Structure formats: C-alpha cells, structure tokens
C-alpha positions, 0 to 999 in steps of 0.5 A: 397481623403477625398471626396472619403473616405466620399463617400465610408463610406456613401455607406457602411452605406447605404448598411448595412440596405438594406438586410432583410430576406424573408420568404419562404412559399413554396419551392418545387422542385418536387423530393419528390412528388408521381410519376404520369405517365399519365395525371390525376387529382391528389393531393400532400401534401406539408408543406404549405397544399395540391397542386391540379393538373388537367390534369398533370403528375408528374415526380420526376426524370425528368432531368432538364436543366439550373436553374431547379431542377430534377423533374417536373410537366407537365401541359397539353395543355389548360386544365392543372392546378397546384393549390397551397394551400391557404397561409396566404399572398404572396409576390412573386411567382416564377416558374422555367419553361421549354417546349419542344418547343418555344413560350409557355405560361401559366397564373398565376391566383388568386382566387377572391371569387369563380373566378380565375382572371388572374394576369399575363401571363408567355410568351416566355417559351422555351426549356431552363428553365427560372425562372418567378417571379411575385409580388402578394403582397397580405397581406391577405389569397390568393390562386394562380395557374398556368393554361391554357398553350397554349402547355405543359409546365414543372414546375421544381421549385415553390417558394412563399414567405410571404408578408413582411410589414417591410422596410429596416433599416439603421444601424447608427454606427457613428454622421457626415461625415465631418471634415475628416482629412486624406490626401493620405499617412497620416491617418487614420481619426478619426471615424465620425457619421452621423448627425441626418439630414443626417440620416433622408434624407437617410432613406427618400431616401431608403424608397421611 
C-alpha cells in the first residue's frame, strides 16, 4: 500500500506542470464572414489580418456535420485557394474539413520567399467533417494556405496557434517520497517532498 500511495503522489506531482496555455492567433468559424454565392476571388478581414480567397464560395450559414461549425468556405476543384494572413509565428494549424464525396485531398502550403511549398496533404476527406492538424512549428513570421483540392472541399473552422517556446514546469510542493508510514487502515502519513535528485530526473524525462 505504501508503494501504491507513493506512485499516486508521484503521478500527481508530474501532472501538475504538464498543462500550459496555447495562444490562438486565428480562431474562425466563418459565421461572421461576408457571404459569397458564386466562385470568385475575395478577401475577408479577420482579427489577425486579411484572408485571401481564389475560386471560393463563402457560406456563413452552411449546415455543419460532426465537429464542424455552421458556416464554411467552399474551395473549387484544382484552383481553389484559402490563404491566411501572415502571422508572427505558427505552432499548429487546424482545419475542420468535409466534402460532398470521398477520398478528397487538399494541400497545406507555406510561403517561402516568393514560392509556396507543400507542408503536407490532408487526405481521405469525406462526407463526415474531420479535424486536420499540422505542426508547422515556425518561430518567425509565417504565411500558410490551403490549395489545390482534387475535388471541392468545405472548410468549416480554422484554428492557428502561436509557436510556443516555453516548456512545461513541474511544480514541486514537497522534498522526498520515502519514509511513508501509512499502512492500510492506519494513517495518514506525513507529507513528504521530492528530493532535488528526483526532481532533476523528472524534469529531464518530461523535457525529452
């Protein structure tokens, strides 16, 4: 029982510092965008800057399925582009995407100088909205876009986080986990603190 209690306490201490906030630079569900009823080239002002669209339709009241929010941008087959504004950094980019058929794909691209380079291809897009996330991990100014769908796709949500350099911290409240005196039916034991050696070991494991 003493060993079990030690493991429980150790687990709680380790979990204390694992959660840290991510900053959303873009969090759009299209509901407040200007409606565009036919394929065309449009711009949309959002908090982070200006979104540029090529061969897209904007439907702020489009019905959502599964995890998607109401409202979407429809990208035309082959030529559709949904270009986000340049951001100071990018951690992850997430798009909730659905289609009218199966096996649809769309590319996620990053601007490198004057050239758009492929980061990844979101594939197996189908009739159930799915969340697609890519770790861009760019600490400097970065611009990304969705482009070249093999068939029309519908983007319901766009979430882009800032690149975070901070590491999770372990909050140590107590100096060793030994000499517990608790036995089943008796107790409780006096609180103990992690030793400095154990603290270093835990920090090393979590930061790997």
